[in-house]
C-alpha positions in Angstrom: -28.6 -12.8 14.9 -27.1 -10.2 12.6 -23.4 -9.5 12.6 -22.4 -6.2 14.5 -21.1 -4.3 11.4 -20.6 -0.6 11.1 -23.8 1.1 10.0 -22.7 4.8 9.8 -23.4 6.0 6.3 -20.5 8.4 6.4 -18.1 5.5 6.9 -19.3 3.8 3.7 -19.1 7.2 1.9 -15.4 7.2 2.5 -14.7 3.5 2.6 -16.2 2.6 -0.8 -13.9 4.9 -2.9 -11.0 3.9 -0.6 -11.4 0.2 -1.4 -11.8 0.9 -5.1 -8.6 3.0 -5.1 -6.9 0.2 -3.2 -7.9 -2.3 -5.7 -6.7 -0.2 -8.6 -3.4 0.3 -6.8 -3.0 -3.4 -6.1 -3.1 -4.3 -9.7 -2.6 -1.2 -11.8 -0.5 1.5 -10.2 1.5 -0.5 -7.7 2.1 2.0 -5.1 0.5 5.4 -5.4 -3.2 5.7 -4.7 -3.6 2.7 -2.5 -1.9 4.3 0.4 -4.8 6.8 0.6 -7.2 4.0 1.7 -6.5 4.1 5.4 -6.2 7.9 5.7 -9.6 8.2 3.9 -11.3 5.7 6.1 -9.6 7.3 9.2 -12.0 10.2 8.6 -14.7 8.0 10.1 -12.9 5.4 12.2 -9.5 5.1 13.9 -6.4 4.2 11.9 -6.0 0.8 13.6 -9.6 -0.1 13.0 -9.4 1.0 9.4 -6.3 -1.1 8.9 -8.0 -4.1 10.5 -11.2 -3.8 8.4 -9.1 -3.8 5.2 -7.2 -7.0 6.0 -9.7 -9.5 4.4 -10.2 -7.1 1.5 -6.4 -6.9 1.0 -6.2 -10.7 1.1 -8.7 -11.1 -1.7 -7.1 -8.3 -3.8 -3.7 -9.9 -3.3 -5.0 -13.3 -4.6 -6.6 -11.7 -7.6 -3.4 -9.7 -8.3 -1.3 -12.8 -8.1 -3.5 -14.6 -10.6 -3.4 -11.7 -13.0 0.4 -11.2 -12.8 1.6 -14.7 -12.0 4.2 -14.5 -14.9 4.9 -10.8 -14.8 7.3 -10.1 -11.9 11.0 -9.8 -11.3 12.0 -12.9 -9.2 15.5 -11.7 -8.4 14.2 -8.3 -7.1 11.5 -10.0 -5.1 13.9 -12.4 -3.4 16.0 -9.4 -2.4 13.2 -7.3 -1.0 11.0 -9.8 0.7 13.2 -10.5 3.8 13.5 -6.8 4.5 9.7 -6.3 4.1 9.1 -9.0 6.6 11.7 -7.4 8.9 9.6 -4.2 8.8 6.5 -6.3 9.9 8.5 -7.4 13.0 9.5 -3.9 13.8 5.9 -2.7 13.4 4.6 -5.5 15.7 7.1 -4.7 18.5 6.5 -1.0 18.4 2.8 -0.8 17.5 1.5 0.2 20.9 4.3 2.7 21.4 3.6 4.5 18.1 1.5 7.6 17.5 -0.4 7.1 14.3 -0.1 10.8 13.4 3.7 10.7 13.8 3.9 7.7 11.4 1.6 9.4 8.9 3.8 12.5 9.0 7.0 10.5 8.5 5.6 8.6 5.5 4.0 11.7 4.0 7.2 13.8 4.4 9.4 11.1 3.0 7.1 10.7 0.0 7.1 14.4 -0.9 10.9 14.6 -0.5 11.3 11.7 -2.9 9.1 13.4 -5.4 10.9 16.7 -5.0 14.2 15.0 -5.6 12.9 13.4 -8.8 11.6 16.8 -10.0 14.8 18.8 -9.2 17.2 16.1 -10.2 15.4 14.1 -13.0 17.0 10.7 -13.7 19.0 10.3 -16.9 18.6 7.3 -19.1 22.2 6.2 -18.2 21.8 6.8 -14.4 22.9 3.9 -12.1 20.2 2.0 -10.1 19.9 2.8 -6.4 22.4 1.0 -4.1 21.2 -2.2 -2.5 21.6 -0.9 1.0 19.1 1.8 0.2 16.7 -0.8 -1.2 17.0 -2.8 2.1 16.3 0.3 4.2 13.4 1.4 2.1 11.8 -2.0 1.9 12.1 -2.4 5.7 10.4 1.0 6.1 7.7 -0.2 3.6 7.0 -3.3 5.7 6.8 -1.2 8.8 4.4 1.5 7.4 2.4 -1.2 5.7 1.9 -2.9 9.1 0.9 0.3 10.8 -1.4 1.8 8.2 -1.3 -0.2 4.9 0.9 2.6 3.6 3.8 0.6 2.4 3.8 1.7 -1.2 5.6 5.0 -1.2 8.9 3.9 0.5 9.5 0.9 -1.6 8.5 2.8 -4.8 11.3 5.2 -4.1 13.6 2.2 -4.6 11.8 0.4 -7.4 10.8 3.3 -9.7 14.4 4.2 -10.6 14.9 0.6 -11.7 12.8 1.4 -14.8 10.8 -1.8 -14.9 7.9 -2.0 -17.4 4.5 -1.2 -16.0 3.4 -4.8 -15.9 6.6 -6.1 -14.2 6.5 -3.2 -11.8 2.9 -4.0 -10.8 3.5 -7.8 -10.7 6.6 -7.5 -8.5 4.7 -5.2 -6.1 1.7 -7.6 -6.1 3.9 -10.5 -5.0 5.8 -8.4 -2.4 2.7 -7.1 -0.7 0.9 -10.4 -0.9 3.6 -11.9 1.4 3.8 -8.7 3.5 0.0 -8.6 4.0 -0.1 -12.3 4.8 2.5 -11.9 7.5 0.3 -9.3 9.2 -2.5 -11.6 10.2 -1.0 -13.2 13.3 0.4 -10.0 14.7 -3.0 -8.2 14.1 -4.8 -11.0 15.9 -2.3 -10.9 18.8 -2.8 -7.2 19.1 -6.6 -7.7 19.3 -7.4 -5.8 16.0 -9.3 -8.6 14.3 -12.8 -8.6 16.0 -16.2 -9.6 14.6 -17.4 -6.0 14.0 -14.4 -5.3 11.8 -14.7 -8.6 10.1 -18.4 -8.2 9.4 -17.7 -4.7 7.9 -15.0 -6.2 5.7 -17.5 -8.7 4.3 -19.7 -5.8 3.2 -16.8 -4.1 1.4 -15.4 -7.4 -0.1 -17.4 -7.3 -3.4 -15.7 -4.1 -4.3 -12.3 -5.8 -4.4 -12.7 -7.5 -7.8 -14.0 -4.3 -9.4 -11.0 -2.3 -8.3 -8.5 -5.1 -9.3 -10.2 -5.5 -12.7 -9.9 -1.8 -13.5 -6.3 -1.8 -12.4 -5.3 -4.9 -14.5 -6.8 -3.4 -17.6 -5.0 -0.1 -17.1 -1.6 -1.7 -16.3 -1.7 -3.9 -19.5 -2.6 -1.0 -21.8 -0.9 2.1 -20.5 2.4 3.6 -21.8 5.3 3.5 -19.3 5.7 7.3 -19.3 2.0 7.9 -18.5 2.0 5.0 -16.0 4.7 6.5 -13.9 3.1 9.9 -14.1 0.0 8.3 -12.4 2.3 6.7 -9.8 3.9 10.0 -9.1 0.4 11.6 -8.9 -0.8 9.0 -6.4 2.3 9.4 -4.3 1.9 13.2 -4.2 -1.7 12.9 -3.1 -0.7 10.3 -0.5 2.2 12.5 0.9 -0.1 15.6 1.1 -2.9 13.7 2.8 -0.6 12.0 5.3 1.1 15.2 6.3 -2.3 16.9 6.7 -3.3 14.1 9.0 -0.1 14.5 11.0 -0.4 18.2 11.6 -4.2 18.5 11.7 
């Protein structure tokens, strides 16, 4: 008996580029483009279903990212952020059935564009102080929450980490480890909420071979790109994410 996977061609037309973008983001551009994956797939399926389908794909991508950047991450920064990211998962679990997906999309999209506007109007100086830790705690908690709801955790935490001026490889490695633990923590709540069914899992298996391709592209870029150009790509990805999420909220 065949598995009851999704057979709609339009779904794969949007899901395939979404998964490739997610793979590139997981290992090359830490936070920008990957947040577009669920909104793109939501053109064909619901946001919760898109998030559930991506869970096995994310697990494989996270493992590949850890292997690629196992020595390239900021341990002190990771130890600070991780508890708050997991707190965001708890908040997302408790409030999941009370939330409107469009409202969450609008909040994340608006916040992302506000952050980019602030960086444009008030560009950081080379001697500017790093963001306060309380802001890092708040943004990382928000990141865990938005990651749980729609795998859109990149923009909030990037608003904290980008001003720290990490090298592209350390930035990417730290994000890879942070979201490995955040994504791993989602499995039990997703199962409890009934999001992990056989149809979603079978569809994940079809998309799974795309994960190494996206990660490989991202790793090669992250290890060769200049920091200034790297962050321009991150900003570009965050801008597209913000616009797409706001569009989804008010559509």
